[in-house]
N, C-alpha and C positions, 0 to 999 in steps of 0.2 A: 379602383383598382390600384393595386400597392405596388410599385416599381419599385423593381431592385436589381440592380446588375453587379457579379461581385465576382472576385475573380476565383476562377474552378480550381480546385486542388484535386492531387492522385485519386483522392477519397473519394471526390464524386464526381470522376471524370464520363466515367462512364452515362451520364445523364446528354452529354453533348453526344459524344458520342453516338448515342440511341435516337439523338434528336441530327444526326447528321445525316442519315438514307435520306431524311423528310426532306432534308437541302438538296441534298440530287437530284430528288423526284421533282422537287418545284422549280428549280435552275433548267430540268430535262425539256419544257416545256417553251420558255426561250432559247434556248442551244441547242433544241433537239436530240439532244443525248437519249441513247438507248439504255438497257443492262446489256449486262455482258451475256454470255449465253449460262448464266446459271444465275440471272436475275437479279443481282448485284451491278448499280450504278456503279461503272468503275470501267475504264478503257482497258482493260488486260481482262483476257479469259483466266490470267491464275487465281483471282479472288472468288472464289467457291462462297465461300459462308460474310456473314456480315462480319463476326469475329475477327476473321481474314481482316477483311479491310480493317478496320477498328485498329488494329498495331501500325497503321498506318500514322495514325495521328496521336501517337503516343508524343513524339516529339515534340507537342505544343507544352508536356507538361514536365519532363527532360531537360527544356532552355527558360531555366525560371528568370532569370533577366532579363530575356532576350525575346520571348515568347509568352505571350500575358491570352490565354485563353477566358474569356468573360463568359460566366452564367448571367442571363437574362432570365428571371423570374415576375410574376405577377400573382398576387394575391398566392404567396408560396408555390408558385408549382409552374414546374420551369415552361419557358414561352420562347426559349432561340439565345441563341451565341454571338459576341463577337470575339471574330482572333485577332488580334493587334502582332504586329510582327517588326521587331526592329532590327537595322543591319546588325548582320551584314543578309538578311530575309527580306532587303527592300531596297531598291531605286537609288543610286548613286545621290547623295546631295538630300536624301528622307529621313526623317529620325522616327517616323512611325507611317505604318503601310493597316490599314484595314484588309487583310487577307481573307477573311468570311463575317460576311451577316444574316442573322436569319432572326426571321422573327415566325412563328408559328401564325399558321391563314384566320384562329380563334383571335388571336387580339391582333389585329393589321386592320385601319381608319383609323385608328383611335389616338392617336397622337403618340404612342407607347413608343415606337421605334425612335422619331425622332428624339423624344426625352433619351431612350437609353445611348444612344450616339452620343450625342453632349454631355452624359454621364463620363462616359469613357473617354471623351475626347477631353474636359478637363481636367482629368484624371494627368496625362503627360503633355507636357508644354513642348511644342520643336514646329518644324517642317513636315505636314502629313499630306499623306495620297490615296488618292481608293480605287478602283475599277470599276466599270460596267460594262454589261453585253449595252454596243452601241445602237444595234437593231429594233425596229419597230417592237417587235413582238418586248422588247421591254423597256413600253412607252414609260410606264406605270415605277419602274427600277431606279429610271432615268430621273424623270420627274420628284420623285422619293428623294434623291441625293441631293437633285440639284437647292431644293426647298428648305432639306436639313441642314444643306452647307452654308446656303443663303442665308438663314437664321442663325446658324452658328456664328459665320466670319463678320456678321453686317455687311456680306456684301462683300468683302477679302478676299477672292478667289480664282483660282484659274479653274479653266476649264477648255478642255482641247481633244480633239480624238487622234489618237496613234497607234502606232506600236508599241508593243510592252510586253515583256516574258509568257504572256500568258495571250497571244497574240492582240488582234487589232479592236482597241475599248475605247470608252470615253473616260477617258481620265480625269479626275479633280484633285487640287492639287491649294493647300494652305497653311497658313503660318501662325498659330496659336500662341506665340514663344511671349509679343507683348500685350496687352490687355488692358 
């Protein structure tokens, strides 16, 4: 399988926007999210269509030196995305934050997600942070990030449970500025 991870541009932003509802549906399994009264996975009933929801994500293509929307392709087909944020969209003292990470189910369990994460980590040097759901419903996600960061950092990372801007999470931190 040929894996490519490329920075998405405005012209192909629709691909990540097409995948995003699948990502939210996937998360609903771990968080218990339900769609709003219009069938859209959003907290607010203000969003009646996926098109309206997609407008929320335009910021990822409006701040090219701050927000980095990566598209994951496998054999030239869209397979997922990785959204990377930098200050001011991170915790103080953090250079890079994995805001969202998603790989479609047909591509999971093949090492592609770990490889895609490593490709993105290699593109930016500094202090990294990411959160994941700490509940038992997300054991697979926790194991994925633990294994991925362990392999990538050679075991040089921090893991803790704590409060974040997005609630109580399992937090991973590592620094790849010195390799």
